Each structure stands twice: as C-alpha cells, then as structure tokens.
C-alpha positions in Angstrom: -44.0 5.2 -10.6 -45.1 5.4 -14.2 -42.9 3.9 -16.9 -40.3 6.1 -18.8 -42.4 8.0 -21.6 -42.2 6.5 -25.2 -42.8 8.6 -28.2 -46.1 8.5 -30.1 -46.7 5.7 -32.9 -46.4 6.7 -36.5 -49.3 5.1 -38.4 -49.7 4.3 -42.1 -53.1 3.0 -44.1 -52.9 -0.4 -46.0 -52.4 -4.1 -45.0 -50.2 -4.9 -42.3 -48.5 -8.1 -41.3 -48.5 -9.4 -37.7 -44.7 -8.6 -37.9 -43.7 -12.1 -36.2 -40.2 -11.8 -37.2 -37.9 -14.3 -35.0 -36.4 -11.7 -32.5 -40.1 -10.7 -31.8 -41.0 -14.8 -30.9 -38.0 -14.5 -28.6 -39.0 -11.5 -26.8 -41.2 -13.9 -24.6 -38.1 -15.4 -23.3 -37.3 -12.2 -21.6 -40.5 -12.3 -19.2 -39.4 -15.5 -17.5 -38.3 -13.3 -14.5 -40.5 -13.1 -11.4 -44.1 -11.5 -11.2 -43.5 -7.9 -9.2 -46.4 -6.9 -6.9 -46.1 -3.9 -5.0 -47.6 -2.7 -1.6 -50.9 -1.2 -2.5 -51.6 -3.7 -5.4 -55.3 -4.9 -4.9 -55.5 -8.4 -6.6 -58.8 -9.8 -5.9 -60.9 -12.9 -6.7 -60.4 -16.0 -8.9 -57.2 -14.7 -10.6 -54.0 -16.1 -12.2 -51.1 -14.8 -13.9 -47.8 -16.3 -15.1 -43.9 -14.7 -14.7 -42.6 -11.6 -15.5 -46.0 -9.3 -14.6 -45.5 -6.2 -12.9 -48.5 -4.7 -10.9 -47.5 -1.4 -9.6 -49.6 0.2 -6.4 -53.2 0.6 -6.7 -53.8 -1.1 -9.6 -57.0 -3.0 -9.2 -57.6 -6.8 -10.9 -61.1 -7.7 -10.0 -61.8 -11.0 -10.6 -64.8 -11.7 -8.0 -67.1 -12.3 -10.8 -65.5 -14.3 -13.2 -62.0 -15.5 -13.5 -59.1 -13.7 -15.0 -56.1 -15.3 -16.7 -53.1 -13.4 -17.5 -50.0 -14.4 -19.3 -46.7 -13.3 -18.9 -45.2 -10.0 -19.2 -47.8 -7.9 -18.9 -47.8 -4.4 -17.0 -50.3 -2.7 -15.2 -50.0 0.5 -14.1 -51.3 2.8 -11.0 -54.8 3.2 -11.1 -56.1 1.1 -14.1 -59.0 -1.2 -13.3 -59.0 -4.9 -14.9 -62.9 -6.1 -14.2 -64.2 -9.4 -14.9 -68.3 -9.7 -15.1 -70.5 -12.1 -14.3 -70.2 -15.4 -17.0 -67.6 -13.4 -18.5 -64.4 -14.5 -17.7 -61.5 -12.5 -18.8 -58.2 -13.9 -20.8 -55.4 -11.6 -21.1 -52.1 -12.8 -23.3 -48.7 -11.6 -22.9 -46.6 -8.7 -23.5 -49.6 -6.1 -22.9 -49.2 -2.5 -21.4 -51.9 -1.2 -19.4 -51.2 2.5 -18.4 -52.8 5.3 -15.8 -56.4 5.0 -15.3 -56.5 3.1 -18.1 -59.9 1.0 -17.6 -61.2 -3.0 -19.1 -64.2 -4.3 -17.9 -66.7 -7.0 -19.5 -64.3 -8.1 -22.1 -63.6 -11.5 -22.8 -60.2 -11.6 -24.6 -57.2 -9.1 -24.9 -54.3 -10.7 -27.4 -50.4 -9.9 -26.9 -48.2 -6.7 -27.3 -51.0 -4.3 -27.0 -50.9 -1.0 -25.9 -53.4 0.7 -23.4 -52.7 4.5 -23.1 -53.8 6.9 -20.3 -57.1 7.0 -19.7 -57.9 4.3 -22.4 -61.1 2.6 -21.9 -62.3 -1.2 -23.2 -65.9 -1.2 -21.8 -67.9 -4.1 -23.0 -66.0 -4.6 -25.5 -66.0 -8.2 -27.1 -62.4 -8.5 -27.5 -59.0 -6.8 -28.7 -56.9 -8.5 -30.9 -53.0 -8.4 -30.8 -50.6 -5.5 -31.7 -53.1 -2.6 -31.2 -52.5 0.9 -30.0 -55.3 2.7 -28.1 -54.4 6.0 -28.0 -55.0 8.7 -25.0 -58.5 8.8 -23.3 -59.9 6.3 -26.4 -63.0 4.5 -25.4 -63.4 2.0 -27.9 -67.3 0.9 -26.8 -67.9 4.2 -29.1 -66.7 2.0 -32.4 -70.0 1.1 -34.1 -71.2 -2.3 -32.9 -70.6 -4.0 -36.6 -67.0 -3.2 -36.9 -64.6 -5.6 -35.1 -61.5 -4.2 -33.9 -58.8 -6.0 -36.2 -55.1 -6.8 -35.1 -52.5 -4.1 -35.5 -54.9 -0.9 -35.3 -54.0 2.4 -33.8 -57.1 3.8 -32.2 -57.6 7.3 -31.4 -60.2 10.7 -31.4 -61.3 12.3 -34.4 -60.8 16.1 -34.4 -64.3 17.8 -34.0 -66.4 18.7 -36.8 -66.1 22.3 -37.6 -69.4 24.2 -36.5 -70.6 22.0 -33.7 -69.9 21.5 -29.8 -71.2 18.2 -29.4 -69.0 16.3 -27.1 -69.9 13.1 -29.2 -67.9 14.4 -32.0 -64.9 15.1 -30.0 -64.9 11.8 -28.7 -65.7 9.4 -32.1 -63.0 7.0 -32.3 -60.6 6.6 -35.7 -59.2 3.4 -36.7 -56.1 3.4 -38.5 -53.8 0.5 -39.6 -50.2 0.8 -38.0 -47.5 0.0 -40.1 -45.2 -3.6 -39.5 -42.2 -1.8 -38.5 -44.1 0.4 -36.0 -45.8 -3.2 -34.4 -42.3 -4.4 -34.4 -41.1 -1.3 -32.4 -44.2 -2.0 -30.0 -43.3 -5.0 -28.8 -39.7 -4.1 -28.5 -40.7 -1.5 -26.6 -43.2 -3.1 -24.2 -40.6 -5.8 -23.6 -37.6 -3.1 -22.5 -40.1 -1.5 -20.0 -40.5 -4.9 -18.4 -36.9 -5.5 -17.8 -36.6 -1.7 -16.9 -39.3 -2.2 -14.1 -38.2 -5.3 -12.7 -35.1 -3.6 -11.8 -36.1 -0.3 -10.7 -39.3 -0.8 -9.0 -37.5 -3.1 -6.1 -35.4 -0.2 -5.2 -37.9 2.5 -4.7 -41.5 0.5 -3.7 -42.2 -2.4 -1.1 -43.1 -5.2 -2.9 -45.9 -8.3 -2.0 -44.9 -11.7 -2.5 -42.8 -11.6 -5.9 -43.4 -14.7 -7.7 -40.1 -16.9 -9.0 -41.9 -19.6 -10.6 -43.1 -20.1 -14.4 -46.4 -21.6 -13.7 -49.5 -19.4 -13.3 -50.1 -18.6 -9.4 -53.8 -18.2 -8.3 -54.3 -14.6 -6.2 -55.2 -14.4 -2.7 -58.9 -15.2 -2.4 -60.8 -12.0 -0.5 -62.0 -12.4 3.1 -65.5 -14.7 2.9 -68.2 -13.3 4.1 -71.4 -11.2 2.2 -71.6 -11.3 -1.9 -69.1 -10.3 -4.4 -68.4 -6.3 -4.1 -69.1 -6.1 -0.1 -65.6 -6.3 0.9 -62.9 -3.6 0.7 -60.0 -4.0 -1.9 -57.2 -5.4 0.4 -53.6 -5.7 -0.9 -52.6 -9.6 -1.0 -50.8 -10.4 1.7 -46.6 -11.1 1.6 -45.6 -14.7 0.7 -44.5 -16.8 3.4 
C-alpha cells in the first residue's frame, strides 16, 4: 500500500541552510516505534536496522555482498531495491523515504531526510547527503562525474532540447537548491508518513516480527550453501 501522495516540492535558487530548527531535531524522537516488516518484504544477508522503520511488501534489502546499516524512521515502499556491492558497505541514515520502484545500488552512504521518488535511481553514486529530493524517474548516475550532489538539492529531469529526439537529452538531470522552508516541510512529511504507516499497515497487512527495541537488529541470514545470489529471495521468518 503506497503512502498518501504529497504535493510536489517548491524549489528556489540560492543558498539554503540545513533547516535544523529545534522542532526538526525533535522529529527523530517520533521514530521510537516498532519497526514494521510486512509479509513479503525481502531482507537478505548482513542487514541491521533501528526502530521505526517501515518495510512494505515486495521491497528488497540485499546485504549479501556487503553490510547494510539502516537508521530509524525510514520507509521502503513496494518494489524498491536497496543493494550493496562487494567491498562497498552501505549506511543509510534516518527519516528517508524510498518510493515505489526506486533503486539504490553500489552507494556508500545516504544521509537523513531524503526523498527518492518513483523510479528514482542511485546507482554507482558515491553518496547522497541529507535533505535531497530525487524526482520521478531521475537517474543520478547521469550527473557529471565531477559534480558532487550537495545537501538540500532537488534533482529533476530537464526538458528535451528543441529539434532533437535523442533520449539522452530527455533524461539529463537538472539540479536546483531547495528553499530552507521546503526542507522543513519535507522532514515533517517524512515523519508524519512513518506515523501514518505505523497505524495503517498493521490493519491491512500481515506482519513479520515487528521490532520493539531501540538497538539495531540484524536481519535473518539467507539459507546457507551456494554463493551470494544463488538462493532465491525469501521473506524473513516471523519472530518467535
């Protein structure tokens, strides 16, 4: 079940602060809730996660090749894929939202309060800082190699150049700076989304071993025998 839609972010050119007001800093305290793992969510290999996370059915968190560490209050929606690569552990912060069909592959770190929209892709990108908004169908691998994604950025697809039919022009990534007020709104919406899903999902989905404690919990290991990738993904067993 997808989260309730939110309005598109407004953007503004120029500098933006990290919007770390006292109310924003306190938002993380709302995530001291059980982690919800819906039946059908796939968590493989060396994965640890804190409280308040939400794993929708058919999301895949694959830490068989390198460890994945997840903070608290993150949302992983249906058919999003979070994959670590060999010798590249992945650290995900807190308060992030990964939408339907989003993909993270070969990334070293993701900060806090990011939004990765439908079909947004972070593949072989070194890191995504904090308070970024990756728009629909945006592939950050198309950023220039010398360009480092700054915090509080909004990534979208540029319109095609007139008179050309080259699909590469259609998929060039445009980067603008988010206004500090928008980063504040995004943080509050992400926190509200977690609270909403914590209430709604248990009523409509079968759950697997919700995690009530605050310390990070290691996900169940895949079946032994055969190299990574040889076993078919399975949902983690219910907690006894």
